[in-house]
N, CA, C and O atoms as a printed pandas DataFrame, in Angstrom:
     atom_number atom_name residue_name chain_id  residue_number  x_coord  y_coord  z_coord
0              1         N          MET        A               1    0.836   -1.170    0.000
1              2        CA          MET        A               1    0.000    0.000    0.000
2              3         C          MET        A               1    0.891    1.248    0.000
3              4         O          MET        A               1    1.861    1.324    0.755
4              5         N          LYS        A               2    0.560    2.217   -0.844
5              6        CA          LYS        A               2    1.337    3.454   -0.933
6              7         C          LYS        A               2    0.977    4.406    0.196
7              8         O          LYS        A               2   -0.185    4.538    0.580
8              9         N          LYS        A               3    2.008    5.067    0.719
9             10        CA          LYS        A               3    1.765    6.109    1.706
10            11         C          LYS        A               3    1.344    7.381    0.988
11            12         O          LYS        A               3    1.942    7.764   -0.018
12            13         N          GLU        A               4    0.311    8.032    1.509
13            14        CA          GLU        A               4   -0.089    9.311    0.928
14            15         C          GLU        A               4    0.819   10.397    1.477
15            16         O          GLU        A               4    1.083   10.475    2.677
16            17         N          LYS        A               5    1.281   11.218    0.575
17            18        CA          LYS        A               5    2.155   12.315    0.988
18            19         C          LYS        A               5    1.305   13.419    1.613
19            20         O          LYS        A               5    0.318   13.868    1.030
20            21         N          LYS        A               6    1.704   13.841    2.797
21            22        CA          LYS        A               6    0.983   14.882    3.504
22            23         C          LYS        A               6    1.168   16.219    2.788
23            24         O          LYS        A               6    2.273   16.566    2.370
24            25         N          GLU        A               7    0.077   16.958    2.655
25            26        CA          GLU        A               7    0.139   18.257    1.993
26            27         C          GLU        A               7    0.937   19.249    2.840
27            28         O          GLU        A               7    0.764   19.324    4.056
28            29         N          ASN        A               8    1.795   19.994    2.189
29            30        CA          ASN        A               8    2.610   21.001    2.860
30            31         C          ASN        A               8    1.861   22.324    2.817
31            32         O          ASN        A               8    1.820   22.987    1.781
32            33         N          ALA        A               9    1.267   22.707    3.947
33            34        CA          ALA        A               9    0.393   23.877    4.009
34            35         C          ALA        A               9    1.107   25.169    3.623
35            36         O          ALA        A               9    0.545   25.984    2.892
36            37         N          ILE        A              10    2.328   25.369    4.098
37            38        CA          ILE        A              10    3.029   26.627    3.816
38            39         C          ILE        A              10    3.370   26.740    2.330
39            40         O          ILE        A              10    3.329   27.833    1.764
40            41         N          LEU        A              11    3.704   25.617    1.701
41            42        CA          LEU        A              11    3.955   25.643    0.256
42            43         C          LEU        A              11    2.693   26.039   -0.494
43            44         O          LEU        A              11    2.725   26.896   -1.378
44            45         N          LYS        A              12    1.590   25.411   -0.134
45            46        CA          LYS        A              12    0.315   25.696   -0.793
46            47         C          LYS        A              12   -0.076   27.171   -0.597
47            48         O          LYS        A              12   -0.468   27.846   -1.549
48            49         N          LEU        A              13    0.034   27.650    0.622
49            50        CA          LEU        A              13   -0.330   29.045    0.909
50            51         C          LEU        A              13    0.538   30.044    0.149
51            52         O          LEU        A              13    0.040   31.048   -0.360
52            53         N          THR        A              14    1.834   29.763    0.075
53            54        CA          THR        A              14    2.719   30.720   -0.600
54            55         C          THR        A              14    2.527   30.712   -2.112
55            56         O          THR        A              14    2.697   31.743   -2.763
56            57         N          ILE        A              15    2.178   29.564   -2.673
57            58        CA          ILE        A              15    1.874   29.526   -4.113
58            59         C          ILE        A              15    0.589   30.303   -4.386
59            60         O          ILE        A              15    0.535   31.113   -5.312
60            61         N          GLU        A              16   -0.429   30.060   -3.590
61            62        CA          GLU        A              16   -1.686   30.800   -3.747
62            63         C          GLU        A              16   -1.458   32.298   -3.570
63            64         O          GLU        A              16   -2.021   33.110   -4.305
64            65         N          PHE        A              17   -0.637   32.654   -2.599
65            66        CA          PHE        A              17   -0.337   34.058   -2.350
66            67         C          PHE        A              17    0.388   34.677   -3.554
67            68         O          PHE        A              17    0.070   35.791   -3.972
68            69         N          SER        A              18    1.353   33.955   -4.100
69            70        CA          SER        A              18    2.094   34.466   -5.265
70            71         C          SER        A              18    1.161   34.734   -6.440
71            72         O          SER        A              18    1.298   35.749   -7.123
72            73         N          ILE        A              19    0.226   33.841   -6.675
73            74        CA          ILE        A              19   -0.745   34.023   -7.760
74            75         C          ILE        A              19   -1.597   35.269   -7.497
75            76         O          ILE        A              19   -1.868   36.044   -8.414
76            77         N          ALA        A              20   -2.017   35.457   -6.247
77            78        CA          ALA        A              20   -2.817   36.631   -5.888
78            79         C          ALA        A              20   -2.001   37.917   -6.039
79            80         O          ALA        A              20   -2.529   38.942   -6.471
80            81         N          VAL        A              21   -0.714   37.864   -5.682
81            82        CA          VAL        A              21    0.161   39.027   -5.848
82            83         C          VAL        A              21    0.271   39.386   -7.327
83            84         O          VAL        A              21    0.196   40.560   -7.690
84            85         N          ILE        A              22    0.447   38.388   -8.171
85            86        CA          ILE        A              22    0.552   38.648   -9.610
86            87         C          ILE        A              22   -0.701   39.361  -10.117
87            88         O          ILE        A              22   -0.602   40.308  -10.896
88            89         N          SER        A              23   -1.861   38.917   -9.684
89            90        CA          SER        A              23   -3.115   39.561  -10.099
90            91         C          SER        A              23   -3.182   41.006   -9.631
91            92         O          SER        A              23   -3.580   41.893  -10.385
92            93         N          PHE        A              24   -2.788   41.239   -8.374
93            94        CA          PHE        A              24   -2.827   42.605   -7.851
94            95         C          PHE        A              24   -1.804   43.486   -8.564
95            96         O          PHE        A              24   -2.080   44.655   -8.834
96            97         N          VAL        A              25   -0.642   42.948   -8.868
97            98        CA          VAL        A              25    0.383   43.697   -9.601
98            99         C          VAL        A              25   -0.139   44.093  -10.985
99           100         O          VAL        A              25    0.116   45.201  -11.458
100          101         N          GLU        A              26   -0.862   43.190  -11.622
101          102        CA          GLU        A              26   -1.453   43.524  -12.921
102          103         C          GLU        A              26   -2.428   44.691  -12.793
103          104         O          GLU        A              26   -2.498   45.549  -13.674
104          105         N          GLU        A              27   -3.181   44.721  -11.693
105          106        CA          GLU        A              27   -4.087   45.847  -11.435
106          107         C          GLU        A              27   -3.289   47.138  -11.233
107          108         O          GLU        A              27   -3.653   48.185  -11.769
108          109         N          LEU        A              28   -2.209   47.063  -10.464
109          110        CA          LEU        A              28   -1.359   48.248  -10.266
110          111         C          LEU        A              28   -0.785   48.746  -11.591
111          112         O          LEU        A              28   -0.774   49.947  -11.861
112          113         N          GLU        A              29   -0.312   47.814  -12.408
113          114        CA          GLU        A              29    0.268   48.193  -13.696
114          115         C          GLU        A              29   -0.773   48.818  -14.621
115          116         O          GLU        A              29   -0.453   49.720  -15.395
116          117         N          SER        A              30   -2.004   48.347  -14.545
117          118        CA          SER        A              30   -3.066   48.928  -15.378
118          119         C          SER        A              30   -3.341   50.378  -14.977
119          120         O          SER        A              30   -3.863   51.164  -15.767
120          121         N          LYS        A              31   -2.984   50.714  -13.744
121          122        CA          LYS        A              31   -3.134   52.096  -13.257
122          123         C          LYS        A              31   -1.811   52.859  -13.322
123          124         O          LYS        A              31   -1.677   53.951  -12.771
124          125         N          LYS        A              32   -0.847   52.261  -14.003
125          126        CA          LYS        A              32    0.474   52.859  -14.244
126          127         C          LYS        A              32    1.265   53.111  -12.961
127          128         O          LYS        A              32    1.993   54.098  -12.857
128          129         N          LYS        A              33    1.119   52.230  -12.006
129          130        CA          LYS        A              33    1.858   52.290  -10.736
130          131         C          LYS        A              33    3.012   51.294  -10.808
131          132         O          LYS        A              33    3.103   50.361  -10.010
132          133         N          TYR        A              34    3.890   51.517  -11.788
133          134        CA          TYR        A              34    4.910   50.530  -12.145
134          135         C          TYR        A              34    5.978   50.290  -11.079
135          136         O          TYR        A              34    6.385   49.146  -10.873
136          137         N          VAL        A              35    6.434   51.328  -10.406
137          138        CA          VAL        A              35    7.525   51.161   -9.442
138          139         C          VAL        A              35    7.074   50.286   -8.271
139          140         O          VAL        A              35    7.754   49.325   -7.911
140          141         N          VAL        A              36    5.948   50.617   -7.691
141          142        CA          VAL        A              36    5.440   49.824   -6.564
142          143         C          VAL        A              36    5.059   48.424   -7.043
143          144         O          VAL        A              36    5.298   47.442   -6.340
144          145         N          ALA        A              37    4.471   48.329   -8.230
145          146        CA          ALA        A              37    4.101   47.020   -8.780
146          147         C          ALA        A              37    5.333   46.119   -8.894
147          148         O          ALA        A              37    5.287   44.944   -8.530
148          149         N          SER        A              38    6.419   46.672   -9.397
149          150        CA          SER        A              38    7.652   45.890   -9.565
150          151         C          SER        A              38    8.204   45.433   -8.221
151          152         O          SER        A              38    8.589   44.273   -8.074
152          153         N          GLN        A              39    8.247   46.321   -7.250
153          154        CA          GLN        A              39    8.769   45.974   -5.922
154          155         C          GLN        A              39    7.889   44.925   -5.246
155          156         O          GLN        A              39    8.391   43.976   -4.644
156          157         N          LEU        A              40    6.577   45.104   -5.350
157          158        CA          LEU        A              40    5.640   44.164   -4.736
158          159         C          LEU        A              40    5.745   42.784   -5.384
159          160         O          LEU        A              40    5.703   41.763   -4.698
160          161         N          LEU        A              41    5.882   42.762   -6.702
161          162        CA          LEU        A              41    6.013   41.480   -7.399
162          163         C          LEU        A              41    7.265   40.742   -6.939
163          164         O          LEU        A              41    7.213   39.548   -6.644
164          165         N          LYS        A              42    8.392   41.452   -6.879
165          166        CA          LYS        A              42    9.654   40.813   -6.491
166          167         C          LYS        A              42    9.591   40.232   -5.080
167          168         O          LYS        A              42    9.934   39.071   -4.859
168          169         N          SER        A              43    9.152   41.049   -4.135
169          170        CA          SER        A              43    9.134   40.563   -2.749
170          171         C          SER        A              43    8.024   39.546   -2.525
171          172         O          SER        A              43    8.214   38.573   -1.795
172          173         N          GLY        A              44    6.875   39.758   -3.143
173          174        CA          GLY        A              44    5.726   38.875   -2.928
174          175         C          GLY        A              44    5.932   37.457   -3.408
175          176         O          GLY        A              44    5.569   36.509   -2.711
176          177         N          VAL        A              45    6.512   37.293   -4.592
177          178        CA          VAL        A              45    6.720   35.931   -5.101
178          179         C          VAL        A              45    7.987   35.299   -4.524
179          180         O          VAL        A              45    8.141   34.078   -4.550
180          181         N          SER        A              46    8.883   36.123   -4.009
181          182        CA          SER        A              46   10.107   35.609   -3.398
182          183         C          SER        A              46    9.813   34.808   -2.131
183          184         O          SER        A              46   10.569   33.901   -1.780
184          185         N          ILE        A              47    8.736   35.132   -1.454
185          186        CA          ILE        A              47    8.371   34.398   -0.234
186          187         C          ILE        A              47    8.231   32.913   -0.559
187          188         O          ILE        A              47    8.865   32.062    0.064
188          189         N          GLY        A              48    7.401   32.626   -1.532
189          190        CA          GLY        A              48    7.160   31.240   -1.924
190          191         C          GLY        A              48    8.386   30.573   -2.510
191          192         O          GLY        A              48    8.623   29.387   -2.282
192          193         N          ALA        A              49    9.165   31.331   -3.264
193          194        CA          ALA        A              49   10.378   30.765   -3.862
194          195         C          ALA        A              49   11.340   30.295   -2.771
195          196         O          ALA        A              49   11.936   29.225   -2.884
196          197         N          ASN        A              50   11.487   31.088   -1.727
197          198        CA          ASN        A              50   12.388   30.711   -0.633
198          199         C          ASN        A              50   11.825   29.560    0.203
199          200         O          ASN        A              50   12.576   28.692    0.649
200          201         N          VAL        A              51   10.525   29.551    0.414
201          202        CA          VAL        A              51    9.904   28.431    1.131
202          203         C          VAL        A              51   10.090   27.153    0.314
203          204         O          VAL        A              51   10.393   26.093    0.862
204          205         N          HIS        A              52    9.908   27.264   -0.981
205          206        CA          HIS        A              52   10.087   26.103   -1.859
206          207         C          HIS        A              52   11.538   25.606   -1.804
207          208         O          HIS        A              52   11.780   24.403   -1.706
208          209         N          GLU        A              53   12.492   26.528   -1.868
209          210        CA          GLU        A              53   13.917   26.154   -1.775
210          211         C          GLU        A              53   14.230   25.477   -0.449
211          212         O          GLU        A              53   15.039   24.551   -0.395
212          213         N          ALA        A              54   13.593   25.939    0.615
213          214        CA          ALA        A              54   13.861   25.395    1.954
214          215         C          ALA        A              54   13.488   23.919    2.059
215          216         O          ALA        A              54   14.002   23.215    2.929
216          217         N          GLN        A              55   12.612   23.447    1.195
217          218        CA          GLN        A              55   12.163   22.057    1.266
218          219         C          GLN        A              55   13.265   21.071    0.911
219          220         O          GLN        A              55   13.181   19.897    1.272
220          221         N          ASN        A              56   14.294   21.527    0.210
221          222        CA          ASN        A              56   15.353   20.622   -0.238
222          223         C          ASN        A              56   16.743   21.065    0.201
223          224         O          ASN        A              56   17.724   20.851   -0.512
224          225         N          THR        A              57   16.822   21.671    1.353
225          226        CA          THR        A              57   18.125   22.123    1.846
226          227         C          THR        A              57   18.943   20.938    2.350
227          228         O          THR        A              57   18.414   19.859    2.620
228          229         N          GLU        A              58   20.239   21.172    2.468
229          230        CA          GLU        A              58   21.144   20.108    2.897
230          231         C          GLU        A              58   21.342   20.064    4.409
231          232         O          GLU        A              58   21.897   19.102    4.940
232          233         N          SER        A              59   20.882   21.115    5.104
233          234        CA          SER        A              59   21.062   21.140    6.561
234          235         C          SER        A              59   19.942   21.942    7.209
235          236         O          SER        A              59   19.240   22.708    6.550
236          237         N          LYS        A              60   19.792   21.748    8.520
237          238        CA          LYS        A              60   18.806   22.529    9.282
238          239         C          LYS        A              60   19.166   24.010    9.274
239          240         O          LYS        A              60   18.287   24.870    9.236
240          241         N          VAL        A              61   20.461   24.300    9.310
241          242        CA          VAL        A              61   20.912   25.703    9.296
242          243         C          VAL        A              61   20.471   26.371    7.997
243          244         O          VAL        A              61   19.966   27.494    8.015
244          245         N          ASP        A              62   20.660   25.685    6.875
245          246        CA          ASP        A              62   20.250   26.232    5.583
246          247         C          ASP        A              62   18.728   26.352    5.503
247          248         O          ASP        A              62   18.209   27.321    4.948
248          249         N          PHE        A              63   18.018   25.378    6.054
249          250        CA          PHE        A              63   16.555   25.409    6.106
250          251         C          PHE        A              63   16.075   26.658    6.831
251          252         O          PHE        A              63   15.216   27.387    6.334
252          253         N          ILE        A              64   16.638   26.898    8.011
253          254        CA          ILE        A              64   16.274   28.076    8.797
254          255         C          ILE        A              64   16.606   29.352    8.025
255          256         O          ILE        A              64   15.815   30.295    7.997
256          257         N          HIS        A              65   17.768   29.373    7.409
257          258        CA          HIS        A              65   18.206   30.549    6.647
258          259         C          HIS        A              65   17.213   30.889    5.529
259          260         O          HIS        A              65   16.841   32.051    5.365
260          261         N          LYS        A              66   16.787   29.888    4.765
261          262        CA          LYS        A              66   15.832   30.115    3.668
262          263         C          LYS        A              66   14.497   30.629    4.206
263          264         O          LYS        A              66   13.891   31.524    3.618
264          265         N          LEU        A              67   14.045   30.065    5.315
265          266        CA          LEU        A              67   12.777   30.512    5.881
266          267         C          LEU        A              67   12.887   31.917    6.457
267          268         O          LEU        A              67   11.924   32.682    6.412
268          269         N          LYS        A              68   14.051   32.263    6.998
269          270        CA          LYS        A              68   14.251   33.630    7.485
270          271         C          LYS        A              68   14.228   34.627    6.328
271          272         O          LYS        A              68   13.700   35.731    6.465
272          273         N          ILE        A              69   14.797   34.239    5.197
273          274        CA          ILE        A              69   14.737   35.105    4.014
274          275         C          ILE        A              69   13.279   35.269    3.585
275          276         O          ILE        A              69   12.847   36.377    3.268
276          277         N          ALA        A              70   12.525   34.178    3.576
277          278        CA          ALA        A              70   11.101   34.245    3.224
278          279         C          ALA        A              70   10.366   35.192    4.173
279          280         O          ALA        A              70    9.514   35.973    3.748
280          281         N          HIS        A              71   10.704   35.114    5.456
281          282        CA          HIS        A              71   10.072   35.981    6.460
282          283         C          HIS        A              71   10.412   37.455    6.202
283          284         O          HIS        A              71    9.544   38.321    6.311
284          285         N          LYS        A              72   11.665   37.736    5.864
285          286        CA          LYS        A              72   12.064   39.106    5.543
286          287         C          LYS        A              72   11.335   39.613    4.302
287          288         O          LYS        A              72   10.901   40.764    4.258
288          289         N          GLU        A              73   11.202   38.761    3.304
289          290        CA          GLU        A              73   10.476   39.136    2.087
290          291         C          GLU        A              73    9.002   39.398    2.403
291          292         O          GLU        A              73    8.383   40.282    1.811
292          293         N          ALA        A              74    8.448   38.629    3.332
293          294        CA          ALA        A              74    7.062   38.848    3.759
294          295         C          ALA        A              74    6.918   40.211    4.418
295          296         O          ALA        A              74    5.931   40.913    4.197
296          297         N          ASN        A              75    7.908   40.587    5.234
297          298        CA          ASN        A              75    7.863   41.914    5.867
298          299         C          ASN        A              75    7.938   43.021    4.823
299          300         O          ASN        A              75    7.226   44.020    4.927
300          301         N          GLU        A              76    8.797   42.852    3.816
301          302        CA          GLU        A              76    8.893   43.858    2.762
302          303         C          GLU        A              76    7.583   43.925    1.964
303          304         O          GLU        A              76    7.116   45.010    1.617
304          305         N          THR        A              77    7.011   42.783    1.685
305          306        CA          THR        A              77    5.745   42.745    0.946
306          307         C          THR        A              77    4.658   43.475    1.716
307          308         O          THR        A              77    3.861   44.206    1.129
308          309         N          MET        A              78    4.623   43.278    3.030
309          310        CA          MET        A              78    3.640   43.983    3.859
310          311         C          MET        A              78    3.841   45.490    3.742
311          312         O          MET        A              78    2.869   46.243    3.677
312          313         N          TYR        A              79    5.082   45.927    3.715
313          314        CA          TYR        A              79    5.381   47.353    3.553
314          315         C          TYR        A              79    4.724   47.899    2.276
315          316         O          TYR        A              79    4.052   48.929    2.312
316          317         N          TRP        A              80    4.923   47.202    1.154
317          318        CA          TRP        A              80    4.369   47.673   -0.118
318          319         C          TRP        A              80    2.849   47.643   -0.101
319          320         O          TRP        A              80    2.211   48.523   -0.679
320          321         N          LEU        A              81    2.260   46.652    0.546
321          322        CA          LEU        A              81    0.796   46.605    0.642
322          323         C          LEU        A              81    0.259   47.757    1.488
323          324         O          LEU        A              81   -0.801   48.309    1.192
324          325         N          ILE        A              82    0.987   48.118    2.535
325          326        CA          ILE        A              82    0.585   49.263    3.367
326          327         C          ILE        A              82    0.702   50.560    2.572
327          328         O          ILE        A              82   -0.155   51.437    2.681
328          329         N          ILE        A              83    1.756   50.682    1.779
329          330        CA          ILE        A              83    1.908   51.866    0.920
330          331         C          ILE        A              83    0.698   51.990   -0.001
331          332         O          ILE        A              83    0.126   53.071   -0.141
332          333         N          CYS        A              84    0.314   50.887   -0.623
333          334        CA          CYS        A              84   -0.855   50.907   -1.512
334          335         C          CYS        A              84   -2.115   51.299   -0.748
335          336         O          CYS        A              84   -2.945   52.059   -1.246
336          337         N          GLU        A              85   -2.244   50.781    0.443
337          338        CA          GLU        A              85   -3.426   51.052    1.259
338          339         C          GLU        A              85   -3.512   52.530    1.662
339          340         O          GLU        A              85   -4.601   53.102    1.708
340          341         N          GLN        A              86   -2.369   53.138    1.950
341          342        CA          GLN        A              86   -2.376   54.498    2.466
342          343         C          GLN        A              86   -2.254   55.581    1.397
343          344         O          GLN        A              86   -2.588   56.740    1.645
344          345         N          ALA        A              87   -1.779   55.212    0.217
345          346        CA          ALA        A              87   -1.679   56.190   -0.876
346          347         C          ALA        A              87   -3.057   56.324   -1.523
347          348         O          ALA        A              87   -3.648   55.339   -1.964
348          349         N          LYS        A              88   -3.549   57.535   -1.570
349          350        CA          LYS        A              88   -4.919   57.752   -2.053
350          351         C          LYS        A              88   -5.133   57.349   -3.503
351          352         O          LYS        A              88   -6.237   56.954   -3.876
352          353         N          SER        A              89   -4.111   57.443   -4.312
353          354        CA          SER        A              89   -4.284   57.158   -5.743
354          355         C          SER        A              89   -3.986   55.703   -6.111
355          356         O          SER        A              89   -3.944   55.356   -7.291
356          357         N          TYR        A              90   -3.780   54.857   -5.106
357          358        CA          TYR        A              90   -3.449   53.454   -5.359
358          359         C          TYR        A              90   -4.620   52.549   -5.000
359          360         O          TYR        A              90   -5.376   52.839   -4.072
360          361         N          PRO        A              91   -4.769   51.447   -5.740
361          362        CA          PRO        A              91   -5.746   50.444   -5.310
362          363         C          PRO        A              91   -5.208   49.729   -4.073
363          364         O          PRO        A              91   -4.010   49.773   -3.791
364          365         N          THR        A              92   -6.085   49.085   -3.354
365          366        CA          THR        A              92   -5.666   48.354   -2.156
366          367         C          THR        A              92   -6.220   46.939   -2.203
367          368         O          THR        A              92   -7.175   46.662   -2.929
368          369         N          ASN        A              93   -5.619   46.046   -1.429
369          370        CA          ASN        A              93   -6.073   44.659   -1.401
370          371         C          ASN        A              93   -5.904   44.125    0.023
371          372         O          ASN        A              93   -4.851   43.595    0.378
372          373         N          ILE        A              94   -6.935   44.268    0.813
373          374        CA          ILE        A              94   -6.917   43.836    2.217
374          375         C          ILE        A              94   -6.769   42.315    2.324
375          376         O          ILE        A              94   -6.117   41.820    3.243
376          377         N          LYS        A              95   -7.369   41.577    1.392
377          378        CA          LYS        A              95   -7.277   40.107    1.438
378          379         C          LYS        A              95   -5.825   39.645    1.328
379          380         O          LYS        A              95   -5.434   38.665    1.962
380          381         N          LEU        A              96   -5.028   40.351    0.522
381          382        CA          LEU        A              96   -3.600   40.003    0.417
382          383         C          LEU        A              96   -2.905   40.199    1.751
383          384         O          LEU        A              96   -2.111   39.359    2.174
384          385         N          LYS        A              97   -3.207   41.320    2.421
385          386        CA          LYS        A              97   -2.606   41.562    3.739
386          387         C          LYS        A              97   -2.984   40.460    4.727
387          388         O          LYS        A              97   -2.145   39.984    5.492
388          389         N          ASP        A              98   -4.244   40.067    4.701
389          390        CA          ASP        A              98   -4.712   39.010    5.609
390          391         C          ASP        A              98   -3.988   37.687    5.341
391          392         O          ASP        A              98   -3.544   37.012    6.269
392          393         N          LYS        A              99   -3.877   37.327    4.054
393          394        CA          LYS        A              99   -3.173   36.089    3.690
394          395         C          LYS        A              99   -1.708   36.159    4.114
395          396         O          LYS        A              99   -1.139   35.176    4.590
396          397         N          LEU        A             100   -1.113   37.322    3.936
397          398        CA          LEU        A             100    0.296   37.502    4.288
398          399         C          LEU        A             100    0.512   37.374    5.794
399          400         O          LEU        A             100    1.524   36.826    6.228
400          401         N          GLN        A             101   -0.419   37.870    6.584
401          402        CA          GLN        A             101   -0.296   37.740    8.036
402          403         C          GLN        A             101   -0.325   36.268    8.459
403          404         O          GLN        A             101    0.402   35.865    9.368
404          405         N          VAL        A             102   -1.151   35.483    7.809
405          406        CA          VAL        A             102   -1.213   34.039    8.108
406          407         C          VAL        A             102    0.122   33.388    7.760
407          408         O          VAL        A             102    0.664   32.609    8.544
408          409         N          ILE        A             103    0.648   33.714    6.578
409          410        CA          ILE        A             103    1.928   33.146    6.140
410          411         C          ILE        A             103    3.044   33.531    7.103
411          412         O          ILE        A             103    3.862   32.688    7.470
412          413         N          THR        A             104    3.085   34.781    7.510
413          414        CA          THR        A             104    4.116   35.267    8.426
414          415         C          THR        A             104    4.052   34.534    9.761
415          416         O          THR        A             104    5.086   34.162   10.318
416          417         N          LYS        A             105    2.850   34.326   10.271
417          418        CA          LYS        A             105    2.694   33.599   11.538
418          419         C          LYS        A             105    3.174   32.158   11.412
419          420         O          LYS        A             105    3.844   31.639   12.305
420          421         N          ILE        A             106    2.830   31.518   10.306
421          422        CA          ILE        A             106    3.261   30.126   10.098
422          423         C          ILE        A             106    4.780   30.053    9.997
423          424         O          ILE        A             106    5.404   29.178   10.598
424          425         N          LEU        A             107    5.374   30.967    9.241
425          426        CA          LEU        A             107    6.838   30.977    9.126
426          427         C          LEU        A             107    7.481   31.128   10.495
427          428         O          LEU        A             107    8.441   30.426   10.811
428          429         N          SER        A             108    6.961   32.038   11.310
429          430        CA          SER        A             108    7.509   32.232   12.667
430          431         C          SER        A             108    7.391   30.964   13.493
431          432         O          SER        A             108    8.300   30.618   14.247
432          433         N          LYS        A             109    6.256   30.264   13.348
433          434        CA          LYS        A             109    6.042   29.038   14.117
434          435         C          LYS        A             109    6.908   27.886   13.631
435          436         O          LYS        A             109    7.127   26.925   14.369
436          437         N          ILE        A             110    7.398   27.965   12.412
437          438        CA          ILE        A             110    8.324   26.941   11.912
438          439         C          ILE        A             110    9.749   27.287   12.324
439          440         O          ILE        A             110   10.498   26.417   12.766
440          441         N          ILE        A             111   10.125   28.556   12.180
441          442        CA          ILE        A             111   11.503   28.986   12.428
442          443         C          ILE        A             111   11.895   28.822   13.900
443          444         O          ILE        A             111   12.935   28.236   14.199
444          445         N          ALA        A             112   11.082   29.327   14.807
445          446        CA          ALA        A             112   11.449   29.332   16.232
446          447         C          ALA        A             112   11.747   27.932   16.783
447          448         O          ALA        A             112   12.823   27.728   17.345
448          449         N          PRO        A             113   10.835   26.962   16.644
449          450        CA          PRO        A             113   11.154   25.644   17.206
450          451         C          PRO        A             113   12.303   24.942   16.485
451          452         O          PRO        A             113   13.056   24.191   17.105
452          453         N          THR        A             114   12.440   25.180   15.194
453          454        CA          THR        A             114   13.548   24.563   14.461
454          455         C          THR        A             114   14.875   25.102   14.976
455          456         O          THR        A             114   15.830   24.345   15.148
456          457         N          LYS        A             115   14.937   26.415   15.224
457          458        CA          LYS        A             115   16.152   27.013   15.793
458          459         C          LYS        A             115   16.425   26.439   17.183
459          460         O          LYS        A             115   17.568   26.117   17.508
460          461         N          ASN        A             116   15.391   26.311   17.994
461          462        CA          ASN        A             116   15.562   25.771   19.354
462          463         C          ASN        A             116   16.041   24.321   19.317
463          464         O          ASN        A             116   16.916   23.934   20.091
464          465         N          ASN        A             117   15.473   23.528   18.426
465          466        CA          ASN        A             117   15.908   22.125   18.298
466          467         C          ASN        A             117   17.369   22.048   17.875
467          468         O          ASN        A             117   18.121   21.201   18.358
468          469         N          LEU        A             118   17.760   22.926   16.981
469          470        CA          LEU        A             118   19.142   22.947   16.504
470          471         C          LEU        A             118   20.085   23.343   17.641
471          472         O          LEU        A             118   21.150   22.744   17.796
472          473         N          LYS        A             119   19.707   24.342   18.434
473          474        CA          LYS        A             119   20.522   24.766   19.573
474          475         C          LYS        A             119   20.662   23.637   20.586
475          476         O          LYS        A             119   21.741   23.417   21.135
476          477         N          ASN        A             120   19.574   22.930   20.829
477          478        CA          ASN        A             120   19.586   21.826   21.805
478          479         C          ASN        A             120   20.507   20.689   21.348
479          480         O          ASN        A             120   21.146   20.039   22.176
480          481         N          LYS        A             121   20.577   20.452   20.055
481          482        CA          LYS        A             121   21.441   19.393   19.524
482          483         C          LYS        A             121   22.906   19.783   19.635
483          484         O          LYS        A             121   23.770   18.930   19.832
484          485         N          ILE        A             122   23.182   21.086   19.507
485          486        CA          ILE        A             122   24.563   21.573   19.578
486          487         C          ILE        A             122   25.049   21.545   21.018
487          488         O          ILE        A             122   26.196   21.183   21.279
488          489         N          ASN        A             123   24.191   21.922   21.948
489          490        CA          ASN        A             123   24.594   22.005   23.373
490          491         C          ASN        A             123   24.611   20.691   24.027
491          492         O          ASN        A             123   24.926   20.597   25.214
């Protein structure tokens, strides 16, 4: 009997988030908000790219490093979403912010215990 592979929630969420970011960036570009659109696209899809890379790292240290980069990219993405929200001439997307907050919380919950486990193994 084959074992069913458990779904990786953070991978799924970050892929869905990247697709949503692309759609919102297209909306920004249609309104000629190219600079913010470019920055948001880079940081927004980088989250998932780093989470995806973390799945095949060679060590726990590298795993943590990739997830920390994803977390930093999530913080930058939140910055650009807040800029859009507060600039009167920009469209906004509250659902993206909500999804990003979930992703950020999950990343934090993965990083902290993994770091603690690694420290415990070293000591």
